[in-house]
DOMAR-24655 format. One record per residue (C-alpha): x, y, z; residue in three letters. Coordinates in steps of 0.25 Angstrom, whole numbers, plus 5000, padded with zeros to 4 digits. Example, Ala and Ser with C-alpha at 12.3 -4.5 7.8 and 13.67 -1.06 7.14 Angstrom:
! DOMAR-24655
504949825031ALA 505549965029SER 
//
This chain:
! DOMAR-24655
485345464941MET 486145564932THR 486445714932GLN 485445744922ASN 484345684930THR 484545784942LEU 483445884938PRO 483445994949ILE 481946034951PRO 481546174951ASN 480946244963LYS 479746184969GLY 479946054960GLN 480245914965ALA 481045814958ASN 481245664962ARG 482645604962LEU 482545454962THR 483845374965LEU 483945234963ALA 484645214976ASN 484645284989SER 486145284990GLY 486345384979GLU 485645494985ASP 486845574990ALA 487445564975PHE 486145614969ALA 485945724979LEU 487445764977ALA 487145774962MET 485845844964LEU 486545954973ALA 487645964963THR 486745984951ALA 485846084959SER 487146164963LYS 487546164948ALA 486246214943GLN 485846304954LYS 486946344962PRO 486046394974HIS 485146284974GLN 485546194986PRO 485046054989LEU 484346025002VAL 484145875005ILE 483145835015ILE 483345695020THR 482345605028ALA 483345575039GLY 484645625046GLY 485445505041PHE 485245535026ASP 485545685028ALA 486945645035GLN 487245545024ARG 486945645012LEU 487845745019LEU 488945645019GLU 488645585005GLU 488345704996ILE 489645784997PRO 490345654992TYR 489645664978PHE 489645814978ALA 490845874987PRO 490546014982ASP 489246024988LEU 489046095002SER 488145995009VAL 487546025023HIS 486645945033LEU 485646015041LEU 485745925053PRO 484645885063ASP 484645935078TRP 484745785081GLU 483745805093THR 482345755094LEU 481145855093PRO 481045925107TYR 482345865112ASP 482845945125GLN 484245965120PHE 484846035108SER 485645985096PRO 487145975096HIS 487846115093PRO 488546045081ASP 487246015075LEU 486646155077ILE 487946205071SER 487746115058ASP 486346155057ARG 486546305058LEU 487746295048THR 486846215038THR 485646315040LEU 486646425037TYR 487046365024HIS 485646345020ILE 485246485023ALA 486446535015GLN 486146435004ASN 487646405005ALA 487546255003PHE 487346144992ASP 486646035000VAL 485946035013VAL 485345905019ILE 484245905029VAL 483645795037PRO 482045805036LEU 481945815051ALA 482845935052THR 482146005040ALA 480845995047LEU 481346075060ILE 481046225059ARG 482346305059LEU 482746445063SER 482446555053PRO 483546585042LYS 483646725048ALA 484046675061TYR 485246605055LEU 485746725046SER 485546825057ALA 486346745067ASN 487546705058THR 488746795057PHE 490146795051MET 491446835057LEU 492546875048LYS 494046905050LYS 494247055051GLY 492847095055GLN 492647175068THR 491947095079LEU 491347145092ASP 491547035102ILE 490447065111GLU 489447075099ALA 490046935094LEU 489846875108ARG 488346925108LEU 488146875094GLN 488746735097CYS 487846725110ALA 486646765103GLU 486946665091ALA 486946555102GLY 488446545104TYR 488946505118HIS 490046585124HIS 491146485130VAL 492546485134THR 493046385124GLN 492346365111VAL 492146215108ILE 490846195101SER 489946255091HIS 489146385096GLY 490246435106GLU 491046555106PHE 492046615116SER 492646755117VAL 494046775123ARG 494546925122GLY 494846945107GLY 494646795103LEU 493246735100VAL 493046585098ASP 491846545090LEU 491246405086PHE 490146445076PRO 489046355072MET 489346275060GLY 490846295060SER 491846175061ALA 492746255070LEU 492746365080PRO 493346505077TYR 494246595085ARG 494146745082ILE 495246835085ASP 494946985087LEU 495847105086PHE 495047205093ASP 493647185086ASP 494147135073GLU 494246985070ILE 495646965067GLU 495646805065THR 494646695065ILE 495246555067ARG 494646425069THR 495046345081PHE 495046205087ASP 494046175098VAL 494946075105ASP 496246145106THR 495646285104GLN 496746325095ARG 496546405082SER 496546335069LEU 496446425056TYR 495946565052PRO 494646585045VAL 494146715038PRO 492646715044GLU 491646635052ILE 490146615052ARG 489446615065LEU 488046545065LEU 487146555076PRO 487346445087ALA 485846405088ARG 484646395078GLU 483846495087PHE 484246625093PRO 484446645108LEU 484646795108ASP 483646885115GLU 482646895103ALA 482746745101GLY 482446725116ILE 481346825116ALA 480646765104LEU 480746625110PHE 480146665123ARG 478946735117SER 478646615107GLN 478846515118PHE 477746585126ARG 476846585114GLU 477146435111ALA 476946375125PHE 475946405136GLU 476246415150GLY 477446475158ASP 478646475149PRO 479546485161GLN 479246345164ARG 479946305151ALA 481446285152LYS 481746315138ILE 481046445139TYR 481846485151LYS 483146445144ASP 482946515131VAL 482546645139SER 483946635146LYS 484546615132GLY 484846465134ILE 484646365123ALA 484246245130SER 484146105125GLY 483146075114GLY 482846225111ILE 482946195096GLU 481446135097TRP 481046285101TYR 481646345089LEU 480346405083PRO 480246495096LEU 481546575093PHE 480946625080PHE 479746695074GLU 479746595063GLN 480646465060THR 481146425047ALA 481246285040THR 482346225032LEU 481646255019LEU 481646405023ASP 483146405024TYR 483346345010LEU 483446434997ALA 482246424989PRO 482946354977ASP 483546244986SER 483346104981LEU 482746004991LEU 482945854990CYS 482045774998LEU 482745645002HIS 482145525008GLY 480745495015ASP 480545635020LEU 479145625023ASP 479245505033SER 480445565041SER 479645705042ALA 478445635048GLN 479345555057GLN 480045675062PHE 478645745065TRP 478145625072ARG 479345625081GLU 479245775084ALA 477745765087GLN 477945645096SER 479045715104ARG 478245835105TYR 477045755111ARG 477945685121THR 478745815126LEU 477745925124ALA 477145925138HIS 478345975146ASP 478046115151ALA 479446145154GLU 479846115139ARG 478646155130PRO 478846105116LEU 478446175102LEU 477546075094PRO 478246005082PRO 477446095072GLU 478246215077ASN 479646155076LEU 479546065063LEU 478946085049ILE 477746005045LYS 478145895035THR 477145935025GLU 477546085026ASP 479046045025PHE 478745965012PHE 477846065006SER 478946175009ALA 479946095001THR 479046104988HIS 479546254985THR 480946194983PHE 481546114972ALA 481545974977ARG 482145834974VAL 481545714980VAL 482545604982LEU 481945464980THR 482545324977THR 482045234967GLY 481845114975ASN 481845154989LEU 481645274998ASP 482945365000VAL 483145325014GLY 483245175011LYS 484645125007THR 484745054994THR 486045004991ILE 486244944977ASN 487544884979LEU 487844744982PRO 488544694995ALA 489944744994LEU 490444725008ASP 491944685010ILE 492044545016GLU 493344555024ARG 493444405026ARG 493244355012ALA 494344315003GLU 494044434994GLN 493444545004PRO 493044634992LEU 492344524983HIS 490944594983LYS 491544724980LEU 492444674969THR 491244604963GLU 490444724963PHE 491544804956ILE 491744704945SER 490244704942GLN 489844844944PHE 489744924931LYS 489845064936GLY 490945134944ARG 491145104959ILE 491545204970LEU 491945144984ILE 491945244995VAL 492645235009ALA 492245325021GLU 493545385023SER 494945395017LEU 495545295027GLY 494445195023ARG 494745225008ARG 496145185010GLU 495745055018THR 494845015007MET 495845044996THR 496844955003GLN 495744845005LEU 495344854990PHE 496844844985ALA 497044724994GLU 495944654987HIS 496344704973GLY 495244804971LEU 495744924964LYS 494945054966VAL 495245194962ALA 495245304973ILE 494345424971CYS 494245544981GLU 492945604977THR 491645574970TRP 492045664958ALA 493345584957ASP 492545454956PHE 491645514945GLN 492845564937ALA 493545434938SER 493145314930ASP 493745204939ALA 492845084941HIS 493045084957VAL 493445194966MET 493645214980LEU 493345344987GLY 492945405001VAL 491545455004SER 490545455015THR 489445385007LEU 488545295016HIS 488245185006ARG 488545134992GLY 487645144980VAL 487545124965VAL 487045234956PHE 487245314943SER 488045444945ASP 487845574937ASN 488645524926HIS 487745404924ALA 488745304929GLN 488445194939THR 489245204952ILE 489245114964ALA 489745184977ILE 490145084988ILE 490345135002THR 491045065014GLU 489645035019ALA 489544925008GLU 490944875008LEU 491044865023TYR 489544825026ALA 489944735037ALA 490744845046THR 489744955048VAL 490545085044ARG 489545175050GLN 490545295052GLN 490345425044ARG 491445525044ARG 491345635054ARG 492245745057GLU 493345685065LYS 493145745079GLU 494445795084LYS 495145705094ALA 495145775107ARG 496545775114SER 496545695127THR 497345815133GLU 496145905129GLY 495245815138MET 496245815150LEU 496245965149LYS 494845965153ASP 495345945167LEU 495646085168SER 494146125169GLU 494246185183LEU 492946245189ARG 492946335201ILE 493046255214ASN 493646135207ASP 494746065216PRO 496146085210VAL 497546035215VAL 498646125217HIS 499946045217GLU 500546115229GLN 499246145237HIS 498246035235GLY 496846035231VAL 496046165231GLY 494846225224ARG 494946305211TYR 494246445213LYS 494546515200GLY 495546605194LEU 495946735201MET 496846855197ASN 497746905208LEU 498847015207ASP 499946975216LEU 500747105213GLY 501247065199GLU 500047075191GLY 498746995190GLU 498946845189THR 497846735189GLU 497746635200PHE 496946505202LEU 496246515216LEU 496246385223LEU 495446365236GLU 495946265247TYR 495446205260TYR 495046315269GLY 494846415258ASP 496346435256ASP 496646495243LYS 497746475233LEU 498046555221TYR 498846485210VAL 499446565199PRO 498946515185VAL 500346495181SER 500446385191GLN 499246305187LEU 500146185185PHE 500046165200LEU 498546145199ILE 497746025194SER 496245995195ARG 495845905206TYR 495145775201SER 495345675212GLY 493845665215GLY 492645755216PRO 492945905217PRO 492045925229GLU 492845825237SER 494245875233ALA 495145885245PRO 495546025247LEU 496846055254HIS 497246165264ARG 498346255259LEU 499746235266GLY 499246125275SER 500146015269GLY 499045915267SER 499145935252TRP 500645895252GLU 500345775260LYS 499245735250ALA 500245755239LYS 501345675245LYS 500345555249LYS 499845555235ALA 501245565229LEU 501745445237LYS 500545365231GLN 500845425218ILE 502245375218ARG 501845235221ASP 500745235211THR 501745295200ALA 502745185204ALA 501745075203GLU 501145135189LEU 502545145184LEU 502845005188ASN 501644955181LEU 501945035168TYR 503445005169ALA 503144865169GLN 502244875157ARG 503244965150ALA 504344865153ALA 503644745148ARG 503644735133ARG 502244735128GLY 501944675114HIS 502244765103ALA 501144735093PHE 501444745078THR 500344795068LEU 500044745054SER 499544875048LEU 498744805037GLN 498044715047ASP 497744825056TYR 497244915045GLU 496344805041ALA 495744795055PHE 495544935056CYS 494644935044GLU 493644865052GLY 493344985060PHE 492145045055PRO 492345195059PHE 493345305057GLU 494245305069GLU 494245435077THR 495645505079ALA 495645465094ASP 495345325091GLN 496445315080LEU 497445375090GLU 497045275101ALA 497145165091ILE 498545205087GLU 499045225101ASN 498545085105VAL 499245025093ILE 500545105096LYS 500445055110ASP 500344905106MET 501444915096GLN 502344985107SER 502744855114GLY 502344915128ARG 501144865134PRO 500044955130MET 499045015141ASP 498145115134ARG 496845175138LEU 495945215127VAL 494845305132CYS 493745325122GLY 492245365124ASP 491245255122VAL 491045225107GLY 492345295103PHE 493045175097GLY 493845115108LYS 493544975103THR 494245005090GLU 495545035097VAL 495444905105ALA 495144825092LEU 496344875085ARG 497244855097ALA 496744715098ALA 496944695083PHE 498444735084VAL 498644645096ALA 498044525090VAL 498744545077MET 500044555085GLY 499744415090GLY 499244445104ARG 497844425111GLN 496944535115VAL 496044535128ALA 494844635128VAL 494344655142LEU 492944715143VAL 492044745156PRO 490744685151THR 490344565144THR 489444645134LEU 490644725130LEU 491444595128ALA 490444555119GLU 490444685111GLN 491944685110HIS 491944545106PHE 490944575094ASN 491744695091ASN 493144625090PHE 492544505083SER 491944595072ASP 493244675070ARG 494144555070PHE 493244475062ALA 494144475050GLU 495444445058TRP 495944305062PRO 495744345077ILE 495044265088LYS 494144345098ILE 493544285110ALA 492644345121GLU 492644305136ILE 491344345143SER 490044295149ARG 489544295135PHE 490444175132ARG 490144025137THR 491243965147ALA 491643875135LYS 491843995126GLU 492644065137GLN 493543945140ALA 493843935125GLU 494244085124ALA 495144075136LEU 495843945130ARG 495944025116GLY 496544145123LEU 497644055130GLU 497943985117ALA 498044115110GLY 496944075100GLU 496044205104ILE 496544335100ASP 495544435107ILE 494844405119ILE 493744495124ILE 493144485138GLY 492744535152THR 493644535164HIS 493544385163ARG 494844405154LEU 495644445166ILE 495444315174GLN 496544225177LYS 496144115167ASP 496244195155VAL 497544175148LYS 498044245136PHE 499144185126LYS 499744315122ASN 498844435127LEU 499244565120GLY 498144665122LEU 497144695133VAL 495944785129ILE 495144835141LEU 493844895138ASP 493244995149GLU 494244965159GLU 493545045170HIS 492444935171ARG 493444825176PHE 493744815191GLY 495044845198VAL 495444695199ARG 495244675184GLN 496044795182LYS 497144745190GLU 497144615182GLN 497144705169LEU 498344785175LYS 499144655176ALA 498844625161LEU 499344765157ARG 500844755160ALA 500944655149GLU 499944675138VAL 499344795130ASP 498144855137VAL 497144945130LEU 496045005138THR 494745055132LEU 493845145140THR 492745245139ALA 492945315152THR 494245275158PRO 494145265173ILE 494945375180PRO 496145285184ARG 496445245170THR 496245385166LEU 497145445176SER 498245335172MET 498045365158ALA 498145515160MET 499445495168GLU 499945425156GLY 500045295162LEU 499245225152ARG 499145265137GLU 497845335134PHE 496945365122SER 495745445121VAL 494645425110ILE 493845545112ALA 493345565097THR 491945515095PRO 491745425083PRO 491045495072GLN 490045605076LYS 489545535089ARG 488645635096LEU 488845655111SER 487845595120ILE 486845685126LYS 486745665141THR 485645705150PHE 485545685165HIS 484145695171THR 483345635182GLU 482545505179TYR 481245535172SER 480345445163GLU 480145565153GLY 481645575151ILE 481845425148ILE 480645425139ARG 481145545131GLU 482545485130ALA 482145345126VAL 481145405116THR 482145495109ARG 483045375107GLU 481945285102PHE 481445385092LYS 482745385085ARG 482745225085GLY 483845215096GLY 483945135109GLN 484145175123VAL 484945125135TYR 484245145148PHE 485245115160LEU 484745075173HIS 485845015182ASN 485044935192GLU 484744795188VAL 483644775199ASP 482744885194THR 483044875179ILE 481744805176HIS 480844905183SER 481645005175MET 481244935163ARG 479744935167GLU 479845085169LYS 480545105155LEU 479445015148GLU 478345105154ARG 479045235150ILE 479445185136LEU 478445095131PRO 479045085117ASP 480445045122ALA 481044905120ARG 481844885133ILE 482944785136ALA 483644765149VAL 485144735151ALA 485844725164HIS 487044645170GLY 486244545177GLN 485644485164LEU 486344365159ARG 487444395149GLU 486644335137ARG 485344415140GLU 486144545141LEU 486844515128GLU 485444485122HIS 484844615127VAL 486044695122MET 486044635108ARG 484544665107ASP 484644805111PHE 485844825101TYR 484844765090HIS 483844865094GLN 482844765099ARG 482644845112TYR 482744995112ASN 483045025127LEU 484044945135LEU 483844955150LEU 485144915156CYS 486144935167THR 487644975164THR 487844845157ILE 487844925144ILE 489045015149GLU 489944935140THR 488944875131GLY 488744865116ILE 488544975107ASP 487145005103VAL 487245125092PRO 485745145092THR 485645165108ALA 485845315110ASN 485145345123THR 485545305136ILE 484745325149ILE 485545305162MET 484645295174ASN 485245335188LYS 486445385181ALA 487045445193ASP 487445305197MET 488445285186PHE 489945315185GLY 490445415175LEU 491145315167ALA 489945225167GLN 488945335163MET 489845375151HIS 490045235147GLN 488545215147LEU 488245335140ARG 489245295129GLY 488245175125ARG 487445275118VAL 487845375107GLY 488545275098ARG 487945325085SER 487745465079HIS 486445485087HIS 486445585098GLN 486445495111ALA 485745525124TYR 486145485138ALA 485145515150TYR 485745505164LEU 484545485173LEU 484645505188THR 483545475198GLU 482545585201ALA 482745655214GLY 483945565218ARG 485245645223LYS 486445615214ILE 487845615220THR 488845725216VAL 489745625209GLN 488545565201ALA 488145705197GLN 489545735193LYS 489545605184ARG 488245645178LEU 488745785175ASP 490045735169ALA 489345635160ILE 488445745155GLN 489545835152LEU 490245735145MET 489245715133GLU 490445735124ASP 490945605117LEU 492345565122GLY 491945605136ALA 492345475142GLY 493745535145PHE 493245655151HIS 492345575159LEU 493445495165ALA 494045625169MET 492745665176HIS 492745535183ASP 494145555188LEU 493645685195GLU 492345625200ILE 492845495205ARG 494345535208GLY 495445465200ALA 495945325206GLY 497245285210GLU 498045235198LEU 498345095202LEU 497445055214GLY 496045015215ASP 495445145221SER 494945245212GLN 495445365220SER 496545395230GLY 497645495232GLU 497145565220MET 495945615228GLN 496845695237GLU 497745765226ILE 496845755214GLY 496945675201PHE 497745775193ASN 498845795203LEU 498945645206TYR 499145615191ALA 500145725190ASP 500945675202MET 500845535197LEU 501345575184ASN 502545645190HIS 502845525199ALA 502845435187VAL 503745525180LYS 504745535192GLN 504745385194LEU 504945355179LYS 506145455180ALA 506645375192GLY 506445485202LYS 505645475215GLU 504445575215PRO 504645695224ASP 503545695235LEU 503745845237ASN 503545885222ALA 502545775217PRO 502445845204LEU 503845885202GLY 504146035202VAL 503146145200THR 503746285196THR 503146415201GLU 503446535192ILE 503246675195ASN 503546785184LEU 502946895193HIS 501946935182THR 500546885180PRO 500546755172ALA 499046725167LEU 498146715156LEU 497346845158THR 495846855158ASN 495646925145ASP 496546835138TYR 495846705142CYS 494546745149PRO 493946605153ASP 494446565166VAL 494246415163HIS 495046425150GLU 496146505157ARG 496246395168LEU 496346285157VAL 497546365150ILE 498246385164TYR 498146235166LYS 498646205152ARG 499846295154LEU 500146235167ALA 500146095160ASN 501146135150CYS 502446065153ASN 503346105141ASP 503546225132ASP 502846175120ASP 501546145127THR 501546285133LEU 501846345119ASP 500646275113ASN 499746325124LEU 500246465122GLN 499946455107GLU 498546405110GLU 498346525120LEU 498746625110ILE 497946565100ASP 496646555108ARG 496746685117PHE 497746775109GLY 499146825113LEU 499546795128LEU 499546925137PRO 500746955146GLU 500246875158GLN 499946755148GLY 501446765143GLU 501846765158ALA 501046635161LEU 501746565149MET 503046605154ALA 502746545168CYS 502446415161HIS 503646415153ARG 504546435165LEU 503746325173ARG 504046225161ILE 505546265161ALA 505746265176ALA 505046135180LYS 506046035175PRO 507146115182LEU 506446095196GLY 506246245198ILE 505046275207ILE 504946425206LYS 505346535197ILE 505146675201ASP 505446785191ALA 505146925195SER 505647055188ASP 506847065198ALA 507346915199ALA 507146775195ILE 507146655205GLN 507146505203LEU 506846405214GLN 507246265212PHE 506646135217ASN 507546075228PRO 507645945219ARG 507846025206ALA 508645965196ASP 509646085193ILE 511046075190ASP 511846145201PRO 512946175192LEU 512046255182LYS 511546335194LEU 512946375199ILE 513346405185ASN 512146505184LEU 512446565197LEU 513846595193GLN 513546645179ARG 512446735182ASP 512646835194LYS 511146865194ARG 510846725199CYS 510946685214ARG 510346575222MET 509246615232ASN 509246505242GLY 509546355239PRO 508546335228ASP 508246475222LYS 508946545210LEU 508746695209ARG 509146785197VAL 509146935199ALA 508646985185ILE 507647095182ALA 506747055171LEU 505447135169GLU 504847065157ALA 504146935160ILE 504646865147ASN 506046905150LEU 505946845164ARG 505346715159ALA 506446705148ASP 507546725159PHE 506946615168VAL 506946525156LYS 508446545153SER 508746535168LEU 508046395168LEU 508846355156LYS 510146365164GLU 509746245172PHE 509346155161VAL 
//
């Protein structure tokens, strides 16, 4: 195919473009678009593909051949016709952006899957009427903007986090417009826009200024008064009967967009539009692939779902004819445009034709590249080899150089065409290789990693790297206080939080936290003293033990807890001191081998994953025994961390033991390890019920003799008869599944060897130890690639729901887990399912099956011989089945939180939307705790939620004693946070060789009174919750730098601090300066300043005497108070004076 044979048809005409191979469609279309743009600058190319996969592929491939084109994809909603939930806001954002570009004719290429093109759209006028621009210097009426945003479907929130949200705080407006990569912060001076800056969602800090922003509507339909009125009248016309019975009618009448409302879109408009209405009349259409059959299939699916679901009076449905365009109407409408019909000479475009020989790299061969070098020597044209990323390109360059293959590097396709080198190496996201003639009539072979590494599946495609969320940010979530939550005041005990109050005690209005104690006693805590308060999380909030103010019971509870804490701290320190004193093995690393091993990992590591790997390797090289907890959600790549650690250990000449809770998991790890270590001289064995007694005995002998490098097994490995020659690393997978006795045996191992624990939901005790810094801790919170979060529904058991859920999954060719955790009734459940789902192929798996049978069932399910697996929780740590994306849990209230999360993580391991249904028995009362677990798991749809879940678990179950067997204890009495703080303090004291003071368990707390209001005013930060979070963060600042950073952030987010805010900052600066000196109170009025010392304060008496002699304004007021008679009106002068006074004692 050459440049000259690219005839661009005239309007209303069709040309056929026949390609020799399907792999070259991206190149052909890139050339077509470029030619079209050159001849007629305003003639965009619209590619309609048969399926979503091709559309995504072309979106990634076309820009490589023609980087100057602006290429857009109109994405699908990714829901089935008539689904009861709405698409993800990010998808809506992408759709609206693309539609806006199409309407403005501001694009070169747009790619649309056919199913998306058949769905009716909102009219062009709706989009243009509801899109508006904001520019720097323009005048803006905040109320009008608020109204406009609300009518365009934006939600008013206190903190802007995702698309379609806005927030107004005084003269600052935060906005996250649809179709924008970042949210914006608009700073107003009176009613003029002074600056517009982007800001970071995670830190809420501003990034860089922009001159203007475009605001698209947040929905594809209007929910203003006119829109609602039209919807109501058209709804009554379309459906018979009482409209009030329909939930959707009632919701829209109230202005609520309920789930699945997209399938009622035509009711919001007099007339809907089609994709073709949006296009400019001189657009060039390209019909790509077998469009006819995919159109028919989509129609068939819509009609069958309509027939199944149409009889629900509470949710009447519009017939498919109102929502979709008829296939023949669509194709006849395309005839008015210039068209190119793309076909391939030998096969249909959808089929893959690769005209390259086998080129895979054989790692074990003498010459791994022999197939490639042979091809290069015989091929007459030029060759371009492409890697998937720059990092991969470097790796491949090294590999080629090692084996004497010289390749030139090229950055872009244009570089390649301009050069005349025979073989070049570049970077591109092309999916597969192909041989074709380019537009200069020279023959070119493109070879991608898919051909070179045919054995390792390189499935990953570049996705924008999700920002790693900081662990600190996650822990910050603990500050979410709601009214009536129990809190702990360090000096008065546990009370309930009743909100923020403003009181005037004669020195101006100040803000207080109101706490209510036993017998309705009230305590007002000034916000500048929030460091005395922590959230109570020793158990369920309703059973928190409230204390009576001034009764002494709190002091007793604190003393009792502290005695226990002192012993615990000593025991812990002893255990950790033993480990620190014992020299572990310091592993050394051969970088070249390690790099070569890492190449075998078929995905791009996420930022958190790299950090976890670096930390583990650093620990192993340090020479101190490692004890690291890697907490990552199910499927976030913890196994890779383990593989690399094992590699370092074995290459360092030590043995590795991998301990797993179940036999199935042992088998899976054994396969994983065997695959990755296949090219290395490393011997791996497995001890589990899958192995015969003879195999096991042989493995044990090999371990003792040192012939086996890596052993993988269940707790059989901790038994007395297992002896290692030189064990160097123990990897524990899912530690919370082991019993206490086994954990004690593991603890004995810990003092000597490196231990790496992997877990998806750490049990509270390990979590609390990690939080107290007693074990090193890495969180992997970034999902690999673009995994969608798992949609979770909690409903009562009903056959209709099961049928709907299973059918949805089968329709897209997937598989379903059905969890029924009672072995006795599992077969009667099977009969029920066979009745409800006649077309399901059901397999049954439970723990009472013989190991081999279970193994068989799991393998058959994996190979899709069955499409529904009825099973018990045996699958909790099971094998990965990427095609299983729906899980239904029967009697979900009977599961623990960690367990539910773990089970839910079995689905959603590919790019499809995954669903989890939690069913509870109809009519049965659920316990409060179970209800909370179900609520927590639904809240945590987010990926990476395992960590937060453990936090919730801490509160639902109460955190355990750190070392004992029981999972609760003194913590119940004083709350987890305070317990943790006291323990930390005790550990520090003991480390410094001091006995912890039973009267001041947390060291000194300094009370500061500047006799002026110290608070963040209501108009400065209007949201109570946000204020509380900031107060708590201020209270947690322990040095000036952190305080400075926080002050910068406040000014950045809310504007300059008012006077009261400055006073609040001054209080915290004095608190930080006074604490190390042992000063318990600073009272600075406009007439005098008084400091009160702790009886055990570490003050040099000579310095004090010196001061008293030198400055006549100073005198002692009793044994522990120093009074300075000085009249200072201004607050800042008072604060500066106190600071200089404190410096006298340093």
